[in-house]
PyMOL commands that place a pseudoatom at each C-alpha (Angstrom):
pseudoatom trace, name=CA, resn=MET, resi=1, chain=A, elem=C, hetatm=0, pos=[-0.050, 0.053, 0.015]
pseudoatom trace, name=CA, resn=GLY, resi=2, chain=A, elem=C, hetatm=0, pos=[2.803, 2.383, 0.524]
pseudoatom trace, name=CA, resn=LEU, resi=3, chain=A, elem=C, hetatm=0, pos=[2.193, 5.649, 2.364]
pseudoatom trace, name=CA, resn=LEU, resi=4, chain=A, elem=C, hetatm=0, pos=[-1.308, 6.326, 3.742]
pseudoatom trace, name=CA, resn=SER, resi=5, chain=A, elem=C, hetatm=0, pos=[-2.305, 9.904, 4.717]
pseudoatom trace, name=CA, resn=PHE, resi=6, chain=A, elem=C, hetatm=0, pos=[-4.381, 10.768, 7.771]
pseudoatom trace, name=CA, resn=PHE, resi=7, chain=A, elem=C, hetatm=0, pos=[-5.514, 13.920, 9.497]
pseudoatom trace, name=CA, resn=LYS, resi=8, chain=A, elem=C, hetatm=0, pos=[-2.778, 14.543, 12.129]
pseudoatom trace, name=CA, resn=ASP, resi=9, chain=A, elem=C, hetatm=0, pos=[-5.060, 16.270, 14.619]
pseudoatom trace, name=CA, resn=ALA, resi=10, chain=A, elem=C, hetatm=0, pos=[-7.810, 13.713, 14.601]
pseudoatom trace, name=CA, resn=GLY, resi=11, chain=A, elem=C, hetatm=0, pos=[-7.946, 10.461, 16.381]
pseudoatom trace, name=CA, resn=GLU, resi=12, chain=A, elem=C, hetatm=0, pos=[-7.027, 8.707, 19.653]
pseudoatom trace, name=CA, resn=LYS, resi=13, chain=A, elem=C, hetatm=0, pos=[-4.841, 10.834, 21.930]
pseudoatom trace, name=CA, resn=LEU, resi=14, chain=A, elem=C, hetatm=0, pos=[-2.252, 8.307, 22.934]
pseudoatom trace, name=CA, resn=PHE, resi=15, chain=A, elem=C, hetatm=0, pos=[0.776, 10.568, 23.342]
pseudoatom trace, name=CA, resn=GLY, resi=16, chain=A, elem=C, hetatm=0, pos=[-0.624, 12.604, 26.250]
pseudoatom trace, name=CA, resn=ARG, resi=17, chain=A, elem=C, hetatm=0, pos=[-0.364, 9.917, 28.887]
pseudoatom trace, name=CA, resn=GLY, resi=18, chain=A, elem=C, hetatm=0, pos=[1.995, 7.403, 30.395]
pseudoatom trace, name=CA, resn=GLN, resi=19, chain=A, elem=C, hetatm=0, pos=[5.555, 6.917, 29.092]
pseudoatom trace, name=CA, resn=ALA, resi=20, chain=A, elem=C, hetatm=0, pos=[4.810, 8.715, 25.828]
pseudoatom trace, name=CA, resn=GLN, resi=21, chain=A, elem=C, hetatm=0, pos=[3.819, 11.889, 27.690]
pseudoatom trace, name=CA, resn=ALA, resi=22, chain=A, elem=C, hetatm=0, pos=[6.834, 11.761, 29.962]
pseudoatom trace, name=CA, resn=ALA, resi=23, chain=A, elem=C, hetatm=0, pos=[9.273, 11.153, 27.069]
pseudoatom trace, name=CA, resn=GLN, resi=24, chain=A, elem=C, hetatm=0, pos=[7.666, 13.997, 25.020]
pseudoatom trace, name=CA, resn=ALA, resi=25, chain=A, elem=C, hetatm=0, pos=[8.014, 16.408, 28.073]
pseudoatom trace, name=CA, resn=ALA, resi=26, chain=A, elem=C, hetatm=0, pos=[11.630, 15.386, 28.452]
pseudoatom trace, name=CA, resn=ALA, resi=27, chain=A, elem=C, hetatm=0, pos=[12.338, 15.948, 24.723]
pseudoatom trace, name=CA, resn=ALA, resi=28, chain=A, elem=C, hetatm=0, pos=[10.547, 19.380, 24.905]
pseudoatom trace, name=CA, resn=ALA, resi=29, chain=A, elem=C, hetatm=0, pos=[12.739, 20.381, 27.860]
pseudoatom trace, name=CA, resn=ASP, resi=30, chain=A, elem=C, hetatm=0, pos=[15.944, 19.007, 26.315]
pseudoatom trace, name=CA, resn=PRO, resi=31, chain=A, elem=C, hetatm=0, pos=[15.628, 18.430, 22.633]
pseudoatom trace, name=CA, resn=SER, resi=32, chain=A, elem=C, hetatm=0, pos=[18.812, 16.491, 22.342]
pseudoatom trace, name=CA, resn=PRO, resi=33, chain=A, elem=C, hetatm=0, pos=[18.914, 13.664, 19.879]
pseudoatom trace, name=CA, resn=GLU, resi=34, chain=A, elem=C, hetatm=0, pos=[18.828, 11.054, 22.775]
pseudoatom trace, name=CA, resn=LYS, resi=35, chain=A, elem=C, hetatm=0, pos=[15.630, 12.585, 24.202]
pseudoatom trace, name=CA, resn=VAL, resi=36, chain=A, elem=C, hetatm=0, pos=[13.861, 13.011, 20.771]
pseudoatom trace, name=CA, resn=ALA, resi=37, chain=A, elem=C, hetatm=0, pos=[14.686, 9.315, 19.884]
pseudoatom trace, name=CA, resn=ALA, resi=38, chain=A, elem=C, hetatm=0, pos=[13.303, 8.199, 23.324]
pseudoatom trace, name=CA, resn=ALA, resi=39, chain=A, elem=C, hetatm=0, pos=[10.101, 10.247, 22.783]
pseudoatom trace, name=CA, resn=ASN, resi=40, chain=A, elem=C, hetatm=0, pos=[9.686, 8.705, 19.365]
pseudoatom trace, name=CA, resn=ALA, resi=41, chain=A, elem=C, hetatm=0, pos=[10.271, 5.273, 20.781]
pseudoatom trace, name=CA, resn=ALA, resi=42, chain=A, elem=C, hetatm=0, pos=[7.708, 5.777, 23.590]
pseudoatom trace, name=CA, resn=ALA, resi=43, chain=A, elem=C, hetatm=0, pos=[5.107, 7.002, 20.893]
pseudoatom trace, name=CA, resn=GLY, resi=44, chain=A, elem=C, hetatm=0, pos=[5.809, 3.946, 18.739]
pseudoatom trace, name=CA, resn=GLN, resi=45, chain=A, elem=C, hetatm=0, pos=[5.155, 1.611, 21.765]
pseudoatom trace, name=CA, resn=ALA, resi=46, chain=A, elem=C, hetatm=0, pos=[1.949, 3.577, 22.762]
pseudoatom trace, name=CA, resn=ILE, resi=47, chain=A, elem=C, hetatm=0, pos=[0.703, 2.908, 19.175]
pseudoatom trace, name=CA, resn=GLU, resi=48, chain=A, elem=C, hetatm=0, pos=[1.712, -0.814, 19.392]
pseudoatom trace, name=CA, resn=GLU, resi=49, chain=A, elem=C, hetatm=0, pos=[-0.148, -1.121, 22.717]
pseudoatom trace, name=CA, resn=TYR, resi=50, chain=A, elem=C, hetatm=0, pos=[-3.291, 0.528, 21.232]
pseudoatom trace, name=CA, resn=VAL, resi=51, chain=A, elem=C, hetatm=0, pos=[-3.213, -1.999, 18.328]
pseudoatom trace, name=CA, resn=ARG, resi=52, chain=A, elem=C, hetatm=0, pos=[-2.971, -4.857, 20.922]
pseudoatom trace, name=CA, resn=GLN, resi=53, chain=A, elem=C, hetatm=0, pos=[-5.916, -3.244, 22.868]
pseudoatom trace, name=CA, resn=MET, resi=54, chain=A, elem=C, hetatm=0, pos=[-7.901, -3.498, 19.730]
pseudoatom trace, name=CA, resn=ASN, resi=55, chain=A, elem=C, hetatm=0, pos=[-7.253, -7.353, 19.756]
pseudoatom trace, name=CA, resn=LEU, resi=56, chain=A, elem=C, hetatm=0, pos=[-5.291, -7.025, 16.567]
pseudoatom trace, name=CA, resn=SER, resi=57, chain=A, elem=C, hetatm=0, pos=[-2.005, -8.746, 16.058]
pseudoatom trace, name=CA, resn=ALA, resi=58, chain=A, elem=C, hetatm=0, pos=[0.691, -9.520, 13.544]
pseudoatom trace, name=CA, resn=ASN, resi=59, chain=A, elem=C, hetatm=0, pos=[3.853, -11.551, 13.789]
pseudoatom trace, name=CA, resn=GLY, resi=60, chain=A, elem=C, hetatm=0, pos=[6.839, -9.277, 14.470]
pseudoatom trace, name=CA, resn=LEU, resi=61, chain=A, elem=C, hetatm=0, pos=[4.592, -6.132, 14.868]
pseudoatom trace, name=CA, resn=LYS, resi=62, chain=A, elem=C, hetatm=0, pos=[6.745, -3.142, 15.147]
pseudoatom trace, name=CA, resn=VAL, resi=63, chain=A, elem=C, hetatm=0, pos=[5.743, 0.519, 15.027]
pseudoatom trace, name=CA, resn=GLU, resi=64, chain=A, elem=C, hetatm=0, pos=[8.279, 3.232, 14.760]
pseudoatom trace, name=CA, resn=PHE, resi=65, chain=A, elem=C, hetatm=0, pos=[7.231, 6.924, 15.027]
pseudoatom trace, name=CA, resn=ASP, resi=66, chain=A, elem=C, hetatm=0, pos=[9.003, 10.154, 13.845]
pseudoatom trace, name=CA, resn=ALA, resi=67, chain=A, elem=C, hetatm=0, pos=[7.561, 13.183, 15.442]
pseudoatom trace, name=CA, resn=ALA, resi=68, chain=A, elem=C, hetatm=0, pos=[9.426, 15.548, 13.053]
pseudoatom trace, name=CA, resn=THR, resi=69, chain=A, elem=C, hetatm=0, pos=[7.561, 14.226, 10.065]
pseudoatom trace, name=CA, resn=SER, resi=70, chain=A, elem=C, hetatm=0, pos=[4.502, 12.725, 11.943]
pseudoatom trace, name=CA, resn=VAL, resi=71, chain=A, elem=C, hetatm=0, pos=[5.101, 9.368, 10.113]
pseudoatom trace, name=CA, resn=ALA, resi=72, chain=A, elem=C, hetatm=0, pos=[4.411, 6.000, 11.724]
pseudoatom trace, name=CA, resn=THR, resi=73, chain=A, elem=C, hetatm=0, pos=[6.199, 3.073, 10.039]
pseudoatom trace, name=CA, resn=VAL, resi=74, chain=A, elem=C, hetatm=0, pos=[4.499, -0.306, 10.620]
pseudoatom trace, name=CA, resn=ARG, resi=75, chain=A, elem=C, hetatm=0, pos=[6.255, -3.627, 10.089]
pseudoatom trace, name=CA, resn=GLY, resi=76, chain=A, elem=C, hetatm=0, pos=[5.075, -7.152, 10.703]
pseudoatom trace, name=CA, resn=ALA, resi=77, chain=A, elem=C, hetatm=0, pos=[3.193, -10.093, 9.040]
pseudoatom trace, name=CA, resn=ALA, resi=78, chain=A, elem=C, hetatm=0, pos=[-0.586, -10.113, 9.438]
pseudoatom trace, name=CA, resn=ALA, resi=79, chain=A, elem=C, hetatm=0, pos=[-2.592, -13.285, 9.054]
pseudoatom trace, name=CA, resn=ASP, resi=80, chain=A, elem=C, hetatm=0, pos=[-4.831, -11.761, 6.423]
pseudoatom trace, name=CA, resn=GLN, resi=81, chain=A, elem=C, hetatm=0, pos=[-5.408, -8.463, 4.456]
pseudoatom trace, name=CA, resn=ALA, resi=82, chain=A, elem=C, hetatm=0, pos=[-8.299, -7.376, 6.741]
pseudoatom trace, name=CA, resn=THR, resi=83, chain=A, elem=C, hetatm=0, pos=[-6.122, -7.574, 9.751]
pseudoatom trace, name=CA, resn=LYS, resi=84, chain=A, elem=C, hetatm=0, pos=[-3.291, -5.737, 8.046]
pseudoatom trace, name=CA, resn=GLU, resi=85, chain=A, elem=C, hetatm=0, pos=[-5.768, -2.945, 7.081]
pseudoatom trace, name=CA, resn=LYS, resi=86, chain=A, elem=C, hetatm=0, pos=[-7.240, -2.571, 10.537]
pseudoatom trace, name=CA, resn=ILE, resi=87, chain=A, elem=C, hetatm=0, pos=[-3.673, -2.348, 12.065]
pseudoatom trace, name=CA, resn=LEU, resi=88, chain=A, elem=C, hetatm=0, pos=[-2.857, 0.412, 9.597]
pseudoatom trace, name=CA, resn=LEU, resi=89, chain=A, elem=C, hetatm=0, pos=[-5.948, 2.298, 10.356]
pseudoatom trace, name=CA, resn=CYS, resi=90, chain=A, elem=C, hetatm=0, pos=[-5.291, 1.926, 14.124]
pseudoatom trace, name=CA, resn=CYS, resi=91, chain=A, elem=C, hetatm=0, pos=[-1.891, 3.496, 13.661]
pseudoatom trace, name=CA, resn=GLY, resi=92, chain=A, elem=C, hetatm=0, pos=[-3.119, 6.159, 11.435]
pseudoatom trace, name=CA, resn=ASN, resi=93, chain=A, elem=C, hetatm=0, pos=[-6.284, 7.094, 13.535]
pseudoatom trace, name=CA, resn=VAL, resi=94, chain=A, elem=C, hetatm=0, pos=[-3.908, 8.406, 16.373]
pseudoatom trace, name=CA, resn=ALA, resi=95, chain=A, elem=C, hetatm=0, pos=[-3.669, 12.127, 16.973]
pseudoatom trace, name=CA, resn=GLY, resi=96, chain=A, elem=C, hetatm=0, pos=[-0.123, 13.198, 15.895]
pseudoatom trace, name=CA, resn=VAL, resi=97, chain=A, elem=C, hetatm=0, pos=[0.081, 10.713, 13.043]
pseudoatom trace, name=CA, resn=GLY, resi=98, chain=A, elem=C, hetatm=0, pos=[-0.134, 12.395, 9.726]
pseudoatom trace, name=CA, resn=SER, resi=99, chain=A, elem=C, hetatm=0, pos=[0.931, 9.418, 7.581]
pseudoatom trace, name=CA, resn=VAL, resi=100, chain=A, elem=C, hetatm=0, pos=[1.501, 5.680, 7.998]
pseudoatom trace, name=CA, resn=ASN, resi=101, chain=A, elem=C, hetatm=0, pos=[4.389, 3.979, 6.052]
pseudoatom trace, name=CA, resn=ASP, resi=102, chain=A, elem=C, hetatm=0, pos=[3.004, 0.490, 5.328]
pseudoatom trace, name=CA, resn=GLU, resi=103, chain=A, elem=C, hetatm=0, pos=[5.820, -2.121, 5.317]
pseudoatom trace, name=CA, resn=MET, resi=104, chain=A, elem=C, hetatm=0, pos=[3.640, -4.938, 6.416]
pseudoatom trace, name=CA, resn=THR, resi=105, chain=A, elem=C, hetatm=0, pos=[3.087, -8.235, 4.732]
pseudoatom trace, name=CA, resn=VAL, resi=106, chain=A, elem=C, hetatm=0, pos=[0.234, -10.719, 4.797]
pseudoatom trace, name=CA, resn=ASP, resi=107, chain=A, elem=C, hetatm=0, pos=[0.199, -14.472, 5.101]
pseudoatom trace, name=CA, resn=GLN, resi=108, chain=A, elem=C, hetatm=0, pos=[-3.130, -14.912, 3.018]
pseudoatom trace, name=CA, resn=ALA, resi=109, chain=A, elem=C, hetatm=0, pos=[-3.485, -12.318, 0.358]
pseudoatom trace, name=CA, resn=SER, resi=110, chain=A, elem=C, hetatm=0, pos=[-6.924, -11.151, -0.759]
pseudoatom trace, name=CA, resn=GLY, resi=111, chain=A, elem=C, hetatm=0, pos=[-8.463, -8.078, -2.413]
pseudoatom trace, name=CA, resn=GLU, resi=112, chain=A, elem=C, hetatm=0, pos=[-7.562, -4.792, -0.842]
pseudoatom trace, name=CA, resn=SER, resi=113, chain=A, elem=C, hetatm=0, pos=[-10.078, -2.410, 0.672]
pseudoatom trace, name=CA, resn=GLN, resi=114, chain=A, elem=C, hetatm=0, pos=[-10.523, 1.164, -0.181]
pseudoatom trace, name=CA, resn=PHE, resi=115, chain=A, elem=C, hetatm=0, pos=[-9.959, 3.758, 2.573]
pseudoatom trace, name=CA, resn=TYR, resi=116, chain=A, elem=C, hetatm=0, pos=[-12.315, 6.756, 3.055]
pseudoatom trace, name=CA, resn=THR, resi=117, chain=A, elem=C, hetatm=0, pos=[-11.872, 9.808, 5.211]
pseudoatom trace, name=CA, resn=VAL, resi=118, chain=A, elem=C, hetatm=0, pos=[-14.961, 10.634, 7.107]
pseudoatom trace, name=CA, resn=GLN, resi=119, chain=A, elem=C, hetatm=0, pos=[-16.403, 14.256, 6.274]
pseudoatom trace, name=CA, resn=GLY, resi=120, chain=A, elem=C, hetatm=0, pos=[-18.643, 16.518, 8.447]
pseudoatom trace, name=CA, resn=GLY, resi=121, chain=A, elem=C, hetatm=0, pos=[-22.228, 15.222, 7.944]
pseudoatom trace, name=CA, resn=ASP, resi=122, chain=A, elem=C, hetatm=0, pos=[-21.311, 11.741, 7.056]
pseudoatom trace, name=CA, resn=SER, resi=123, chain=A, elem=C, hetatm=0, pos=[-22.925, 8.603, 8.314]
pseudoatom trace, name=CA, resn=LEU, resi=124, chain=A, elem=C, hetatm=0, pos=[-22.138, 4.954, 7.633]
pseudoatom trace, name=CA, resn=SER, resi=125, chain=A, elem=C, hetatm=0, pos=[-25.415, 4.867, 5.719]
pseudoatom trace, name=CA, resn=LYS, resi=126, chain=A, elem=C, hetatm=0, pos=[-24.257, 7.743, 3.485]
pseudoatom trace, name=CA, resn=ILE, resi=127, chain=A, elem=C, hetatm=0, pos=[-20.799, 6.289, 2.982]
pseudoatom trace, name=CA, resn=ALA, resi=128, chain=A, elem=C, hetatm=0, pos=[-22.545, 2.789, 1.991]
pseudoatom trace, name=CA, resn=LEU, resi=129, chain=A, elem=C, hetatm=0, pos=[-24.729, 4.542, -0.536]
pseudoatom trace, name=CA, resn=GLN, resi=130, chain=A, elem=C, hetatm=0, pos=[-21.727, 6.227, -2.088]
pseudoatom trace, name=CA, resn=PHE, resi=131, chain=A, elem=C, hetatm=0, pos=[-19.642, 3.000, -2.369]
pseudoatom trace, name=CA, resn=TYR, resi=132, chain=A, elem=C, hetatm=0, pos=[-22.243, 0.336, -2.623]
pseudoatom trace, name=CA, resn=GLY, resi=133, chain=A, elem=C, hetatm=0, pos=[-25.314, 2.042, -3.943]
pseudoatom trace, name=CA, resn=ASN, resi=134, chain=A, elem=C, hetatm=0, pos=[-27.204, 0.864, -0.941]
pseudoatom trace, name=CA, resn=ALA, resi=135, chain=A, elem=C, hetatm=0, pos=[-27.546, 2.872, 2.302]
pseudoatom trace, name=CA, resn=ASN, resi=136, chain=A, elem=C, hetatm=0, pos=[-28.624, -0.360, 4.145]
pseudoatom trace, name=CA, resn=ALA, resi=137, chain=A, elem=C, hetatm=0, pos=[-25.104, -1.903, 3.435]
pseudoatom trace, name=CA, resn=TYR, resi=138, chain=A, elem=C, hetatm=0, pos=[-23.741, 0.298, 6.242]
pseudoatom trace, name=CA, resn=MET, resi=139, chain=A, elem=C, hetatm=0, pos=[-23.270, -2.791, 8.561]
pseudoatom trace, name=CA, resn=GLN, resi=140, chain=A, elem=C, hetatm=0, pos=[-20.635, -4.185, 6.090]
pseudoatom trace, name=CA, resn=ILE, resi=141, chain=A, elem=C, hetatm=0, pos=[-18.530, -1.030, 6.692]
pseudoatom trace, name=CA, resn=PHE, resi=142, chain=A, elem=C, hetatm=0, pos=[-19.246, -1.124, 10.467]
pseudoatom trace, name=CA, resn=GLU, resi=143, chain=A, elem=C, hetatm=0, pos=[-18.113, -4.725, 10.695]
pseudoatom trace, name=CA, resn=ALA, resi=144, chain=A, elem=C, hetatm=0, pos=[-15.010, -4.084, 8.526]
pseudoatom trace, name=CA, resn=ASN, resi=145, chain=A, elem=C, hetatm=0, pos=[-13.868, -1.430, 11.042]
pseudoatom trace, name=CA, resn=LYS, resi=146, chain=A, elem=C, hetatm=0, pos=[-14.517, -3.276, 14.230]
pseudoatom trace, name=CA, resn=PRO, resi=147, chain=A, elem=C, hetatm=0, pos=[-13.123, -3.040, 16.915]
pseudoatom trace, name=CA, resn=MET, resi=148, chain=A, elem=C, hetatm=0, pos=[-12.003, 0.488, 16.175]
pseudoatom trace, name=CA, resn=LEU, resi=149, chain=A, elem=C, hetatm=0, pos=[-15.700, 1.301, 15.785]
pseudoatom trace, name=CA, resn=SER, resi=150, chain=A, elem=C, hetatm=0, pos=[-17.941, 0.194, 18.700]
pseudoatom trace, name=CA, resn=ASN, resi=151, chain=A, elem=C, hetatm=0, pos=[-21.132, 1.878, 17.529]
pseudoatom trace, name=CA, resn=PRO, resi=152, chain=A, elem=C, hetatm=0, pos=[-22.225, 2.595, 13.927]
pseudoatom trace, name=CA, resn=ASP, resi=153, chain=A, elem=C, hetatm=0, pos=[-23.381, 6.011, 14.890]
pseudoatom trace, name=CA, resn=ARG, resi=154, chain=A, elem=C, hetatm=0, pos=[-20.096, 7.040, 16.294]
pseudoatom trace, name=CA, resn=ILE, resi=155, chain=A, elem=C, hetatm=0, pos=[-17.733, 8.216, 13.523]
pseudoatom trace, name=CA, resn=TYR, resi=156, chain=A, elem=C, hetatm=0, pos=[-15.908, 11.516, 13.419]
pseudoatom trace, name=CA, resn=PRO, resi=157, chain=A, elem=C, hetatm=0, pos=[-14.699, 13.913, 10.664]
pseudoatom trace, name=CA, resn=GLY, resi=158, chain=A, elem=C, hetatm=0, pos=[-11.026, 13.150, 9.840]
pseudoatom trace, name=CA, resn=GLN, resi=159, chain=A, elem=C, hetatm=0, pos=[-11.347, 9.405, 10.794]
pseudoatom trace, name=CA, resn=ASN, resi=160, chain=A, elem=C, hetatm=0, pos=[-10.283, 6.908, 8.145]
pseudoatom trace, name=CA, resn=LEU, resi=161, chain=A, elem=C, hetatm=0, pos=[-12.392, 3.828, 7.473]
pseudoatom trace, name=CA, resn=ARG, resi=162, chain=A, elem=C, hetatm=0, pos=[-11.898, 0.584, 5.598]
pseudoatom trace, name=CA, resn=ILE, resi=163, chain=A, elem=C, hetatm=0, pos=[-14.369, 0.103, 2.802]
pseudoatom trace, name=CA, resn=PRO, resi=164, chain=A, elem=C, hetatm=0, pos=[-14.154, -3.615, 1.801]
pseudoatom trace, name=CA, resn=PRO, resi=165, chain=A, elem=C, hetatm=0, pos=[-15.003, -4.880, -1.697]
pseudoatom trace, name=CA, resn=LYS, resi=166, chain=A, elem=C, hetatm=0, pos=[-18.825, -5.130, -2.184]
pseudoatom trace, name=CA, resn=ALA, resi=167, chain=A, elem=C, hetatm=0, pos=[-20.017, -8.486, -0.732]
for i in range(1, 167): cmd.bond("trace and resi %d" % i, "trace and resi %d" % (i + 1))
show_as sticks, trace
zoom trace
């Protein structure tokens, strides 16, 4: 897939707590290369933990983050295409991440999904109508974005969603 773009200011706020917050504060106070590298490493670990919290996994999953460019680089081998795409979305739907560099592989290749950035006034029904020609197909999009979505009525502008091939 290459490089995926995201809205940097939208998404889960992972870097404002725990080790990521402490490392960022240290890097702000002392922007030495060592402190910046530690802040980036802590941010990458926070993203990895978020992926695990979503019950997603990949063999050898590694997320590296570069705050200077707002790029998260993701490596690992996912069991299937859907898992890979969900991991990439988890990484990109984090506040502070502007792009995700996809260096993942899949064990079982299948058709790739499209990605869609939610706009103001969107609903899953409206998006389903646009992509599938049927507003009632919104559950296909909802299911494709679990566990990041817990309710089909809770999407926000700037969020990126997987739009799987029409069933």
